[in-house]
C-alpha atoms as an extended CHARMM CRD file, in Angstrom:
* protein
*
        93  EXT
         1         1  VAL       CA             94.1940000000      118.9830000000      100.4040000000  PROA      1               0.0000000000
         2         2  ASN       CA             93.2570000000      115.7840000000       98.5220000000  PROA      2               0.0000000000
         3         3  PHE       CA             93.0330000000      116.3160000000       95.0380000000  PROA      3               0.0000000000
         4         4  VAL       CA             93.4320000000      112.4060000000       94.0160000000  PROA      4               0.0000000000
         5         5  PHE       CA             89.1930000000      110.8050000000       93.6210000000  PROA      5               0.0000000000
         6         6  PRO       CA             88.4660000000      107.5000000000       93.2000000000  PROA      6               0.0000000000
         7         7  SER       CA             87.5040000000      108.2590000000       89.6510000000  PROA      7               0.0000000000
         8         8  GLN       CA             90.9080000000      108.6030000000       88.8140000000  PROA      8               0.0000000000
         9         9  LEU       CA             92.0240000000      105.7070000000       91.1230000000  PROA      9               0.0000000000
        10        10  ILE       CA             89.9600000000      102.9820000000       90.1160000000  PROA      10              0.0000000000
        11        11  PRO       CA             90.6650000000      103.3700000000       86.4370000000  PROA      11              0.0000000000
        12        12  SER       CA             93.9250000000      102.7520000000       87.0890000000  PROA      12              0.0000000000
        13        13  ALA       CA             93.3220000000       99.9330000000       89.8980000000  PROA      13              0.0000000000
        14        14  ILE       CA             91.6940000000       97.9210000000       87.5510000000  PROA      14              0.0000000000
        15        15  ILE       CA             94.6520000000       98.3620000000       84.5600000000  PROA      15              0.0000000000
        16        16  LEU       CA             97.0140000000       97.1030000000       87.2040000000  PROA      16              0.0000000000
        17        17  ASP       CA             95.2490000000       94.1960000000       88.2380000000  PROA      17              0.0000000000
        18        18  VAL       CA             94.3430000000       93.8150000000       84.5900000000  PROA      18              0.0000000000
        19        19  VAL       CA             98.5160000000       93.4410000000       83.9830000000  PROA      19              0.0000000000
        20        20  LEU       CA             98.4380000000       90.9050000000       87.2690000000  PROA      20              0.0000000000
        21        21  LEU       CA             95.8990000000       88.4930000000       86.2540000000  PROA      21              0.0000000000
        22        22  LEU       CA             97.5510000000       88.2540000000       82.6490000000  PROA      22              0.0000000000
        23        23  SER       CA            100.9990000000       88.1440000000       83.3440000000  PROA      23              0.0000000000
        24        24  ASN       CA            100.9600000000       86.2820000000       86.6090000000  PROA      24              0.0000000000
        25        25  SER       CA            104.2470000000       87.7160000000       87.9660000000  PROA      25              0.0000000000
        26        26  PHE       CA            104.5070000000       90.2940000000       90.5690000000  PROA      26              0.0000000000
        27        27  THR       CA            107.8260000000       91.8410000000       88.8950000000  PROA      27              0.0000000000
        28        28  PHE       CA            106.6900000000       91.9910000000       85.8830000000  PROA      28              0.0000000000
        29        29  THR       CA            103.7150000000       94.0520000000       87.1620000000  PROA      29              0.0000000000
        30        30  ALA       CA            105.7400000000       96.2490000000       89.3570000000  PROA      30              0.0000000000
        31        31  VAL       CA            106.8300000000       97.5450000000       86.2840000000  PROA      31              0.0000000000
        32        32  ALA       CA            104.9890000000       96.9880000000       83.6200000000  PROA      32              0.0000000000
        33        33  GLY       CA            102.1640000000       98.1880000000       85.3230000000  PROA      33              0.0000000000
        34        34  ALA       CA            103.5310000000      100.3840000000       87.7130000000  PROA      34              0.0000000000
        35        35  MET       CA            104.5450000000      101.9940000000       83.8910000000  PROA      35              0.0000000000
        36        36  ASP       CA            100.3220000000      101.7920000000       82.5440000000  PROA      36              0.0000000000
        37        37  TRP       CA             99.3660000000      103.0600000000       86.5720000000  PROA      37              0.0000000000
        38        38  GLY       CA            101.5950000000      106.4620000000       85.6770000000  PROA      38              0.0000000000
        39        39  LEU       CA             99.9360000000      106.6710000000       82.2470000000  PROA      39              0.0000000000
        40        40  ILE       CA             96.3760000000      106.2350000000       82.9960000000  PROA      40              0.0000000000
        41        41  PHE       CA             96.5160000000      108.0010000000       85.9720000000  PROA      41              0.0000000000
        42        42  TYR       CA             98.8820000000      111.6420000000       84.4610000000  PROA      42              0.0000000000
        43        43  PRO       CA             95.9160000000      112.2750000000       81.7840000000  PROA      43              0.0000000000
        44        44  SER       CA             92.7570000000      112.2530000000       84.1960000000  PROA      44              0.0000000000
        45        45  ASN       CA             94.1620000000      114.3930000000       87.0280000000  PROA      45              0.0000000000
        46        46  TRP       CA             93.7600000000      117.1220000000       84.2830000000  PROA      46              0.0000000000
        47        47  PRO       CA             90.0130000000      116.7600000000       84.6690000000  PROA      47              0.0000000000
        48        48  VAL       CA             89.8870000000      118.1710000000       88.2030000000  PROA      48              0.0000000000
        49        49  ILE       CA             92.9020000000      120.7010000000       88.5900000000  PROA      49              0.0000000000
        50        50  ALA       CA             91.7710000000      122.2640000000       85.5230000000  PROA      50              0.0000000000
        51        51  PRO       CA             89.4700000000      124.5340000000       87.1970000000  PROA      51              0.0000000000
        52        52  LEU       CA             92.5730000000      126.0060000000       89.4490000000  PROA      52              0.0000000000
        53        53  HSD       CA             93.4560000000      127.8390000000       86.0360000000  PROA      53              0.0000000000
        54        54  VAL       CA             90.9550000000      128.7500000000       85.2900000000  PROA      54              0.0000000000
        55        55  PRO       CA             92.5560000000      133.3360000000       85.0330000000  PROA      55              0.0000000000
        56        56  VAL       CA             91.0260000000      135.5630000000       88.0960000000  PROA      56              0.0000000000
        57        57  GLU       CA             91.8340000000      139.0350000000       88.3550000000  PROA      57              0.0000000000
        58        58  TYR       CA             92.3630000000      139.8330000000       92.2470000000  PROA      58              0.0000000000
        59        59  ASN       CA             93.5330000000      143.6520000000       93.4440000000  PROA      59              0.0000000000
        60        60  GLY       CA             94.1870000000      144.6590000000       89.8200000000  PROA      60              0.0000000000
        61        61  MET       CA             96.1330000000      141.9250000000       88.8460000000  PROA      61              0.0000000000
        62        62  MET       CA             95.4990000000      138.5670000000       86.9700000000  PROA      62              0.0000000000
        63        63  MET       CA             96.5710000000      135.6500000000       88.2610000000  PROA      63              0.0000000000
        64        64  THR       CA             95.3180000000      132.3360000000       88.2360000000  PROA      64              0.0000000000
        65        65  LEU       CA             93.1740000000      131.2600000000       91.0510000000  PROA      65              0.0000000000
        66        66  ALA       CA             95.6580000000      128.3800000000       91.8530000000  PROA      66              0.0000000000
        67        67  ASP       CA             98.7310000000      131.6650000000       92.6810000000  PROA      67              0.0000000000
        68        68  LEU       CA             95.8600000000      133.1820000000       94.5620000000  PROA      68              0.0000000000
        69        69  GLN       CA             95.4020000000      129.8700000000       96.6510000000  PROA      69              0.0000000000
        70        70  GLY       CA             99.3170000000      130.2670000000       97.2430000000  PROA      70              0.0000000000
        71        71  TYR       CA             99.0650000000      133.5370000000       98.0560000000  PROA      71              0.0000000000
        72        72  HSD       CA             96.3960000000      133.1550000000      100.2600000000  PROA      72              0.0000000000
        73        73  TYR       CA             98.2030000000      130.2000000000      102.4530000000  PROA      73              0.0000000000
        74        74  VAL       CA            100.2250000000      131.5410000000      105.1340000000  PROA      74              0.0000000000
        75        75  ARG       CA            103.0310000000      130.2870000000      105.9380000000  PROA      75              0.0000000000
        76        76  THR       CA            103.2150000000      129.8900000000      109.2350000000  PROA      76              0.0000000000
        77        77  GLY       CA            107.1970000000      129.5910000000      111.3970000000  PROA      77              0.0000000000
        78        78  THR       CA            110.1640000000      132.1720000000      112.2290000000  PROA      78              0.0000000000
        79        79  PRO       CA            111.1690000000      133.1670000000      109.2870000000  PROA      79              0.0000000000
        80        80  GLU       CA            114.5310000000      131.6890000000      109.1310000000  PROA      80              0.0000000000
        81        81  TYR       CA            112.8830000000      128.6830000000      108.6550000000  PROA      81              0.0000000000
        82        82  ILE       CA            110.1420000000      129.0900000000      106.5830000000  PROA      82              0.0000000000
        83        83  ARG       CA            113.2340000000      130.6970000000      104.1420000000  PROA      83              0.0000000000
        84        84  MET       CA            115.4770000000      127.5730000000      104.7900000000  PROA      84              0.0000000000
        85        85  VAL       CA            112.2200000000      125.4650000000      103.2570000000  PROA      85              0.0000000000
        86        86  GLU       CA            111.5110000000      127.5980000000      100.1030000000  PROA      86              0.0000000000
        87        87  LYS       CA            115.8880000000      127.7300000000       99.3460000000  PROA      87              0.0000000000
        88        88  GLY       CA            115.6200000000      124.6760000000      100.3270000000  PROA      88              0.0000000000
        89        89  THR       CA            118.5240000000      124.4270000000      101.9470000000  PROA      89              0.0000000000
        90        90  LEU       CA            116.3000000000      122.4970000000      104.6540000000  PROA      90              0.0000000000
        91        91  ARG       CA            118.9380000000      120.1290000000      106.8930000000  PROA      91              0.0000000000
        92        92  THR       CA            118.7680000000      117.4710000000      109.3980000000  PROA      92              0.0000000000
        93        93  PHE       CA            120.6610000000      115.9120000000      111.2440000000  PROA      93              0.0000000000
């Protein structure tokens, strides 16, 4: 599932282009433009994700819609692998 919409990307991309246009430096754009990108992009994500934090009652329990989606997300795989992933100790050799 992708929660990134063009309405979020376009203002941030315009800011990034303006920084490059004004500074004429890729290095400055990488540092300052990326910081501006994050400062613009982070709050623009709130209206998209806000409906997922609405409280709902499900089987007598009060939870958010995001919790309910995660509650119904069935993880496929062997139980040991899932335990390792949830614990965060999955190693690759």
